[in-house]
KOLVO-295759 format. One record per residue (C-alpha): residue number from 1; z, y, x. Coordinates in nm, 3 decimals, always signed. Layout:
seq NUM; z Z; y Y; x X
...
***
This chain:
seq 1; z -1.779; y -2.414; x -0.360
seq 2; z -1.489; y -2.242; x -0.549
seq 3; z -1.519; y -1.894; x -0.613
seq 4; z -1.258; y -1.655; x -0.432
seq 5; z -0.980; y -1.546; x -0.635
seq 6; z -0.918; y -1.181; x -0.616
seq 7; z -0.622; y -0.962; x -0.747
seq 8; z -0.671; y -0.592; x -0.815
seq 9; z -0.423; y -0.341; x -0.814
seq 10; z -0.461; y +0.020; x -0.891
seq 11; z -0.297; y +0.274; x -1.110
seq 12; z -0.596; y +0.394; x -1.267
seq 13; z -0.741; y +0.163; x -1.570
seq 14; z -1.090; y +0.287; x -1.565
seq 15; z -1.120; y +0.221; x -1.187
seq 16; z -0.983; y -0.147; x -1.221
seq 17; z -1.240; y -0.201; x -1.504
seq 18; z -1.507; y -0.074; x -1.300
seq 19; z -1.416; y -0.293; x -0.984
seq 20; z -1.399; y -0.598; x -1.217
seq 21; z -1.683; y -0.570; x -1.340
seq 22; z -1.907; y -0.493; x -1.035
seq 23; z -1.710; y -0.803; x -0.850
seq 24; z -1.757; y -1.043; x -1.123
seq 25; z -2.124; y -1.006; x -1.085
seq 26; z -2.125; y -1.177; x -0.817
seq 27; z -2.080; y -1.573; x -0.853
seq 28; z -1.849; y -1.636; x -0.545
seq 29; z -1.583; y -1.392; x -0.658
seq 30; z -1.347; y -1.435; x -0.950
seq 31; z -1.119; y -1.181; x -1.033
seq 32; z -0.808; y -1.356; x -1.168
seq 33; z -0.539; y -1.051; x -1.234
seq 34; z -0.465; y -0.702; x -1.214
seq 35; z -0.176; y -0.498; x -1.199
seq 36; z -0.135; y -0.094; x -1.267
seq 37; z +0.162; y -0.055; x -1.021
seq 38; z +0.346; y -0.220; x -0.738
seq 39; z +0.583; y -0.386; x -0.923
seq 40; z +0.381; y -0.531; x -1.164
seq 41; z +0.167; y -0.663; x -0.909
seq 42; z +0.426; y -0.832; x -0.716
seq 43; z +0.568; y -1.040; x -0.975
seq 44; z +0.210; y -1.151; x -1.125
seq 45; z +0.063; y -1.222; x -0.759
seq 46; z +0.372; y -1.426; x -0.718
seq 47; z +0.392; y -1.650; x -0.998
seq 48; z -0.009; y -1.753; x -0.914
seq 49; z -0.132; y -1.635; x -0.544
seq 50; z -0.468; y -1.530; x -0.518
seq 51; z -0.664; y -1.527; x -0.171
seq 52; z -0.749; y -1.151; x -0.182
seq 53; z -0.528; y -0.891; x -0.324
seq 54; z -0.730; y -0.524; x -0.340
seq 55; z -0.492; y -0.292; x -0.307
seq 56; z -0.473; y +0.091; x -0.393
seq 57; z -0.217; y +0.301; x -0.166
seq 58; z -0.065; y +0.572; x -0.367
seq 59; z +0.107; y +0.422; x -0.692
seq 60; z +0.398; y +0.516; x -0.910
seq 61; z +0.732; y +0.348; x -0.885
seq 62; z +0.625; y +0.126; x -0.568
seq 63; z +0.318; y +0.230; x -0.391
seq 64; z +0.106; y +0.006; x -0.187
seq 65; z +0.238; y +0.053; x +0.152
seq 66; z +0.561; y -0.138; x +0.022
seq 67; z +0.424; y -0.361; x -0.192
seq 68; z +0.177; y -0.484; x +0.083
seq 69; z +0.497; y -0.515; x +0.338
seq 70; z +0.677; y -0.755; x +0.055
seq 71; z +0.342; y -0.963; x -0.014
seq 72; z +0.307; y -1.005; x +0.385
seq 73; z +0.667; y -1.083; x +0.383
seq 74; z +0.664; y -1.373; x +0.126
seq 75; z +0.303; y -1.484; x +0.090
seq 76; z +0.124; y -1.450; x +0.399
seq 77; z -0.147; y -1.647; x +0.326
seq 78; z -0.271; y -1.407; x +0.092
seq 79; z -0.480; y -1.135; x +0.254
seq 80; z -0.461; y -0.749; x +0.137
seq 81; z -0.734; y -0.531; x +0.171
seq 82; z -0.654; y -0.140; x +0.123
seq 83; z -0.885; y +0.033; x -0.105
seq 84; z -0.812; y +0.423; x -0.066
seq 85; z -0.974; y +0.773; x -0.154
seq 86; z -0.813; y +0.875; x +0.147
seq 87; z -0.976; y +0.880; x +0.493
seq 88; z -0.670; y +0.962; x +0.648
seq 89; z -0.550; y +0.747; x +0.982
seq 90; z -0.211; y +0.766; x +0.904
seq 91; z -0.241; y +0.636; x +0.566
seq 92; z -0.436; y +0.377; x +0.739
seq 93; z -0.209; y +0.274; x +1.014
seq 94; z +0.085; y +0.265; x +0.770
seq 95; z -0.057; y +0.010; x +0.535
seq 96; z -0.237; y -0.189; x +0.818
seq 97; z +0.152; y -0.208; x +0.975
seq 98; z +0.279; y -0.296; x +0.665
seq 99; z +0.069; y -0.654; x +0.688
seq 100; z -0.318; y -0.525; x +0.547
seq 101; z -0.602; y -0.673; x +0.693
seq 102; z -0.859; y -0.427; x +0.611
seq 103; z -0.909; y -0.061; x +0.465
seq 104; z -1.191; y +0.071; x +0.279
seq 105; z -1.253; y +0.395; x +0.098
seq 106; z -1.347; y +0.409; x -0.288
seq 107; z -1.646; y +0.570; x -0.220
seq 108; z -1.783; y +0.267; x -0.041
seq 109; z -2.117; y +0.095; x -0.157
seq 110; z -2.061; y -0.176; x -0.360
seq 111; z -2.167; y -0.434; x -0.070
seq 112; z -1.940; y -0.306; x +0.166
seq 113; z -1.662; y -0.386; x -0.106
seq 114; z -1.772; y -0.726; x -0.103
seq 115; z -1.833; y -0.782; x +0.250
seq 116; z -1.481; y -0.634; x +0.332
seq 117; z -1.338; y -0.917; x +0.078
seq 118; z -1.489; y -1.188; x +0.222
seq 119; z -1.438; y -1.055; x +0.574
seq 120; z -1.044; y -1.066; x +0.503
seq 121; z -1.068; y -1.365; x +0.307
seq 122; z -1.150; y -1.551; x +0.643
seq 123; z -0.862; y -1.418; x +0.796
seq 124; z -1.102; y -1.131; x +0.991
seq 125; z -0.974; y -0.794; x +0.994
seq 126; z -1.218; y -0.502; x +0.824
seq 127; z -1.208; y -0.108; x +0.857
seq 128; z -1.463; y +0.122; x +0.710
seq 129; z -1.688; y +0.277; x +0.950
seq 130; z -1.517; y +0.624; x +0.918
seq 131; z -1.197; y +0.482; x +0.931
seq 132; z -1.298; y +0.290; x +1.223
seq 133; z -1.408; y +0.581; x +1.422
seq 134; z -1.042; y +0.773; x +1.345
seq 135; z -0.834; y +0.510; x +1.455
seq 136; z -0.998; y +0.426; x +1.753
seq 137; z -0.995; y +0.791; x +1.865
seq 138; z -0.626; y +0.809; x +1.765
seq 139; z -0.562; y +0.507; x +1.985
seq 140; z -0.773; y +0.629; x +2.281
seq 141; z -0.531; y +0.922; x +2.295
seq 142; z -0.252; y +0.718; x +2.305
seq 143; z -0.099; y +0.852; x +1.988
seq 144; z +0.019; y +0.562; x +1.830
seq 145; z +0.147; y +0.373; x +2.132
seq 146; z +0.389; y +0.683; x +2.197
seq 147; z +0.749; y +0.678; x +2.094
seq 148; z +0.719; y +0.997; x +1.942
seq 149; z +0.476; y +0.902; x +1.682
seq 150; z +0.685; y +0.557; x +1.567
seq 151; z +0.806; y +0.660; x +1.210
seq 152; z +1.171; y +0.633; x +1.184
seq 153; z +1.257; y +0.240; x +1.095
seq 154; z +1.368; y +0.248; x +0.693
seq 155; z +1.506; y -0.031; x +0.549
seq 156; z +1.301; y -0.175; x +0.254
seq 157; z +1.580; y -0.053; x +0.007
seq 158; z +1.564; y +0.298; x +0.173
seq 159; z +1.211; y +0.328; x +0.113
seq 160; z +1.218; y +0.210; x -0.247
seq 161; z +1.491; y +0.484; x -0.310
seq 162; z +1.285; y +0.761; x -0.139
seq 163; z +0.997; y +0.685; x -0.358
seq 164; z +1.193; y +0.730; x -0.660
seq 165; z +1.362; y +1.034; x -0.519
seq 166; z +1.081; y +1.214; x -0.457
seq 167; z +0.907; y +1.117; x -0.765
seq 168; z +1.224; y +1.298; x -0.921
seq 169; z +1.421; y +1.039; x -1.009
seq 170; z +1.850; y +1.123; x -1.025
seq 171; z +2.043; y +0.885; x -0.856
seq 172; z +2.120; y +0.751; x -1.220
seq 173; z +1.771; y +0.654; x -1.350
seq 174; z +1.735; y +0.532; x -0.962
seq 175; z +2.041; y +0.314; x -0.957
seq 176; z +1.892; y +0.183; x -1.317
seq 177; z +1.554; y +0.104; x -1.194
seq 178; z +1.649; y -0.084; x -0.861
seq 179; z +1.984; y -0.272; x -1.033
seq 180; z +2.218; y -0.110; x -0.765
seq 181; z +2.525; y +0.161; x -0.858
seq 182; z +2.474; y +0.534; x -0.823
seq 183; z +2.689; y +0.506; x -0.564
seq 184; z +2.476; y +0.294; x -0.331
seq 185; z +2.203; y +0.520; x -0.414
seq 186; z +2.379; y +0.862; x -0.274
seq 187; z +2.449; y +0.611; x +0.034
seq 188; z +2.090; y +0.534; x +0.097
seq 189; z +1.980; y +0.874; x +0.060
seq 190; z +2.251; y +0.983; x +0.335
seq 191; z +2.079; y +0.703; x +0.539
seq 192; z +1.735; y +0.818; x +0.479
seq 193; z +1.834; y +1.196; x +0.573
seq 194; z +1.995; y +1.110; x +0.896
seq 195; z +1.727; y +0.887; x +0.989
seq 196; z +1.436; y +1.122; x +0.910
seq 197; z +1.651; y +1.448; x +1.025
seq 198; z +1.545; y +1.579; x +0.683
seq 199; z +1.804; y +1.693; x +0.470
seq 200; z +1.607; y +1.907; x +0.185
seq 201; z +1.383; y +1.767; x -0.114
seq 202; z +1.053; y +1.979; x -0.058
seq 203; z +1.064; y +1.860; x +0.320
seq 204; z +1.104; y +1.495; x +0.207
seq 205; z +0.854; y +1.530; x -0.071
seq 206; z +0.595; y +1.673; x +0.189
seq 207; z +0.699; y +1.380; x +0.454
seq 208; z +0.629; y +1.136; x +0.145
seq 209; z +0.269; y +1.286; x +0.092
seq 210; z +0.181; y +1.269; x +0.461
seq 211; z +0.307; y +0.892; x +0.515
seq 212; z +0.125; y +0.789; x +0.188
seq 213; z +0.412; y +0.722; x -0.043
seq 214; z +0.326; y +0.952; x -0.304
seq 215; z +0.004; y +1.114; x -0.403
seq 216; z -0.065; y +1.514; x -0.344
***
């Protein structure tokens, strides 16, 4: 039986090294690559798709939610396990909605991480007990099913522009990073403001933190 091919995505090199060392103790798992940000991860994963991607949520440039959305669309057979320090139901809801098959906290035991990886590789879902309890409570109260709780539907490009803007990039730098014109960036920013009803940067930053787009 061949080893399960796993790819690690996290912006902390020491954490990735620790995860690699932990997982490679298992004969049934092979860490085939790693990346420190979402854009690098997409490039490397699309070149050689693994079976499971362990994905951090809050990363600069392109966060884990957007990277997950891209991967789920282009490589649906590759399963994604979110690994996060945040026991926040909104973060879990956003990345599961984007296409992740599971959500586990970074302080979980090593055996739980292995169990979660193996579960999502089989096509099963996995939630850490803490997050499962929070999401069940949220659903029982009916909030995720209500129209008021549904987040505004930004396009993929609008979400990319949003992240760069709240990270402090001006229109010119955002345009250069995304390969579009500054005028197009302005149009996207106007659409974002209109859809979210947010017209000042501090409130936009708070929104991005709440949605797991950037770190607090």
